C-alpha positions in Angstrom: 28.2 30.2 2.2 27.8 29.5 5.7 27.5 32.5 7.9 30.0 32.2 11.2 27.1 33.9 13.5 24.7 30.6 12.4 27.3 28.4 14.2 29.4 25.5 12.5 27.6 23.3 9.6 26.1 20.1 10.7 28.3 17.0 10.5 26.6 14.6 8.2 28.3 11.8 9.7 26.5 12.7 13.0 23.1 10.7 13.5 21.8 13.7 15.3 22.1 15.6 12.2 19.1 16.7 10.2 18.4 14.0 7.5 18.5 15.2 3.9 15.4 15.8 2.5 13.8 15.9 -1.1 11.8 18.9 -2.3 8.1 18.7 -1.1 6.0 16.3 -3.2 3.4 18.4 -5.4 -0.1 17.7 -6.1 -0.5 15.3 -3.1 -3.7 16.9 -1.6 -5.8 16.9 -5.3 -4.6 13.1 -5.8 -5.9 12.5 -2.2 -9.3 14.0 -3.0 -9.3 12.0 -6.5 -8.4 8.9 -4.7 -11.2 9.6 -1.8 -13.8 10.2 -4.8 -12.8 7.0 -6.4 -12.8 5.0 -3.4 -16.1 6.1 -2.3 -17.7 5.6 -5.3 -16.4 2.0 -5.5 -17.3 1.3 -1.9 -21.1 2.3 -3.0 -21.0 0.4 -6.1 -19.7 -2.8 -4.4 -22.3 -2.2 -1.5 -25.0 -2.0 -3.8 -24.1 -4.9 -5.8 -24.1 -3.1 -8.9 -24.9 -5.4 -11.9 -22.6 -4.0 -14.7 -19.7 -4.3 -11.9 -20.7 -7.9 -10.6 -21.1 -9.2 -14.1 -17.7 -8.0 -15.2 -16.3 -9.4 -11.7 -18.0 -12.7 -12.2 -16.5 -13.1 -15.9 -13.1 -12.4 -14.9 -13.1 -14.2 -11.9 -14.5 -17.5 -14.0 -11.8 -17.1 -16.6 -8.9 -16.8 -14.4 -10.0 -19.7 -12.1 -9.9 -21.8 -15.2 -6.7 -20.9 -15.8 -5.8 -21.7 -12.1 -7.1 -25.0 -12.2 -5.3 -25.9 -15.6 -2.0 -24.4 -14.5 -1.2 -26.1 -11.3 2.4 -25.4 -11.3 2.0 -21.6 -11.8 -0.7 -21.7 -9.3 1.6 -23.1 -6.5 4.2 -20.4 -7.3 1.2 -17.8 -7.1 0.3 -19.4 -3.6 4.1 -19.3 -2.4 4.2 -15.4 -3.3 0.8 -14.4 -1.9 1.1 -16.2 1.6 4.7 -15.6 2.3 6.5 -12.9 0.2 3.5 -10.5 0.1 1.5 -11.6 2.7 0.1 -8.5 4.6 2.4 -9.8 7.5 5.5 -9.5 5.6 4.6 -6.0 4.5 4.2 -4.9 8.2 7.4 -6.5 8.8 9.0 -4.2 6.3 7.0 -1.1 7.6 8.3 -2.0 11.2 11.9 -2.1 9.9 11.4 1.3 8.2 10.1 2.8 11.6 13.0 1.1 13.8 15.6 2.5 10.8 14.0 6.0 11.5 14.3 6.1 15.2 17.5 4.4 15.3 19.6 5.9 12.6 18.0 9.3 12.3 16.4 9.8 15.3 13.3 10.9 13.7 10.6 9.8 16.2 7.7 11.8 14.8 8.0 10.6 11.1 8.5 7.2 12.5 5.1 7.3 14.3 3.7 8.7 11.3 4.7 6.0 9.3 3.7 3.6 11.8 0.0 5.2 12.2 -0.4 5.1 8.4 0.1 1.4 8.4 -2.0 0.8 11.3 -4.9 3.1 10.0 -4.8 0.9 6.5 -5.6 -2.2 8.5 -8.3 -0.5 10.5 -9.9 0.8 7.4 -9.6 -2.6 5.8 -11.1 -4.4 8.8 -14.0 -1.8 9.0 -15.1 -2.0 5.3 -14.8 -5.7 5.2 -17.5 -5.8 8.3 -19.4 -2.8 6.8 -19.7 -4.2 3.4 -19.7 -8.1 4.1 -19.3 -8.9 0.7 -19.1 -12.7 0.0 -15.8 -14.4 -1.4 -16.2 -16.3 -4.7 -17.2 -19.9 -4.0 -15.8 -22.8 -6.6 -16.5 -26.4 -6.7 -12.9 -27.1 -7.4 -10.9 -24.5 -5.3 -7.2 -24.0 -5.4 -6.9 -22.0 -2.6 -9.1 -20.5 0.4 -9.3 -17.5 2.4 -11.3 -16.1 5.5 -13.4 -13.2 6.3 -15.2 -10.7 4.0 -13.9 -10.0 0.3 -13.8 -6.3 0.1 -11.5 -4.7 -0.1 -8.5 -7.1 -0.4 -6.3 -6.7 2.7 -3.2 -8.2 0.5 -3.9 -5.3 -2.2 -4.5 -2.7 0.6 -1.5 -3.3 2.9 0.9 -4.0 -0.1 0.1 -0.4 -1.6 0.2 1.5 1.9 3.7 -0.4 2.8 5.2 0.2 -0.8 3.9 3.7 -1.0 5.2 4.7 2.4 8.5 3.3 1.9 8.8 5.0 -1.6 7.9 8.3 0.1 10.7 7.5 2.7 13.4 7.1 -0.1 12.1 10.6 -1.8 12.2 12.3 1.5 15.6 11.0 2.5 17.0 12.1 -0.8 18.1 8.5 -2.2 19.6 8.0 -5.4 17.6 8.1 -8.6 18.9 4.5 -9.2 17.7 3.0 -5.9 14.6 5.3 -6.1 13.8 3.5 -9.7 14.6 -0.2 -8.3 12.3 0.6 -5.6 9.6 1.7 -7.9 10.0 -1.3 -10.0 9.6 -3.5 -7.1 7.0 -1.7 -5.7 5.1 -2.0 -8.8 5.6 -5.7 -9.0 4.8 -6.1 -5.6 1.3 -4.3 -5.8 0.4 -5.3 -9.3 1.7 -8.9 -8.4 -0.2 -9.4 -5.4 -3.4 -8.3 -6.6 -3.1 -10.7 -9.6 -2.3 -13.7 -7.5 -5.4 -12.9 -5.0 -7.6 -12.9 -8.3 -6.0 -15.9 -10.0 -6.4 -17.9 -7.0 -10.0 -17.3 -6.6 -10.2 -15.7 -3.2 -10.9 -12.3 -4.2 -13.3 -10.3 -6.9 -11.1 -8.3 -9.2 -13.1 -5.0 -7.5 -11.9 -6.3 -4.2 -8.4 -5.6 -5.5 -9.2 -2.6 -7.2 -10.6 -1.1 -4.0 -7.4 -2.3 -2.0 -5.2 -0.3 -4.5 -7.5 2.8 -4.4 -7.8 3.0 -0.8 -4.6 2.1 0.1 -3.1 4.7 -2.4 -5.5 7.1 -0.1 -4.0 6.3 2.9 -0.8 7.0 1.6 -1.7 10.3 0.2 -3.2 11.3 3.3 -0.2 10.4 5.4 1.8 12.4 3.1 -0.2 15.6 2.7 -0.9 15.5 6.8 2.8 15.3 7.7 3.8 17.9 5.3 1.1 20.2 6.6 1.4 19.8 10.3 4.9 18.4 11.0 6.9 20.1 8.4 5.2 23.2 7.3 8.7 25.0 6.9 10.2 22.2 4.2 10.5 24.0 0.6 
C-alpha cells in the first residue's frame, strides 16, 4: 500500500516516471568469465594456426563453397541477407534507434550511453583483433562473393550478436510481455545464426571466424549488463 508520506505514486503515463524493470539477470558474471576464457582460447588457437582447427575450418569451408557454387539462386538470397538485412551497419542503425528511444521516450541517458558504448566497444574489439591476428580470408578460384580486411573475427557475426543481445536485454529490463520477448528471441537467434551461416556459405569467412564473432559479441553483452547492474543500478533487486 502506498504511504502518504512518500508522496503520490508515479504516473505511468508521465515520460519522466521511472521505467518498469524486470528482475536482475542472474549468472551474468559467471557467464562473462566463461565467455572470456573461451574467447581467449579461440583467439590463441587461431593466432597460432592450430592444425586441427585450421583443418576443420578448411573441410567445412570447401564443402559449403561447393554448395554455394552449385546453388546460385540460394547464394544470391544469402548475399542480399548478409549485405543488407544483417549487415553490420543495419545492426548499428537498430542500436541507434534503441538509444534514441531510451533518451526520447524514457529520458534514460545513462542506459542509452551504456548501450551505445557497448556497441562501440564491440566494433573496437573486432577491429583490434583483425589487426592483431591478421588472419587471411578463404581464397577461391571461383568466388561467389568478396570481402576486405582480415578474417578473424567475423564482424557480421560479432555485431549481430552484440546488437541482438543488447536489444533483448532492454526488452527484459523494461518488462516487455512474454510474447514479445519470445518473438524477439526467435528473431535474434535467426539473425545471429543466419548471418554466421551466410558468411561461411559465401566463402568470405572460416567457421572459426564466425564462432569467434559469436563468443566475443556475447562477452561484450555480458560485460555491458554486468557492469551496468554493478555500477549504475546497484539497488535494483
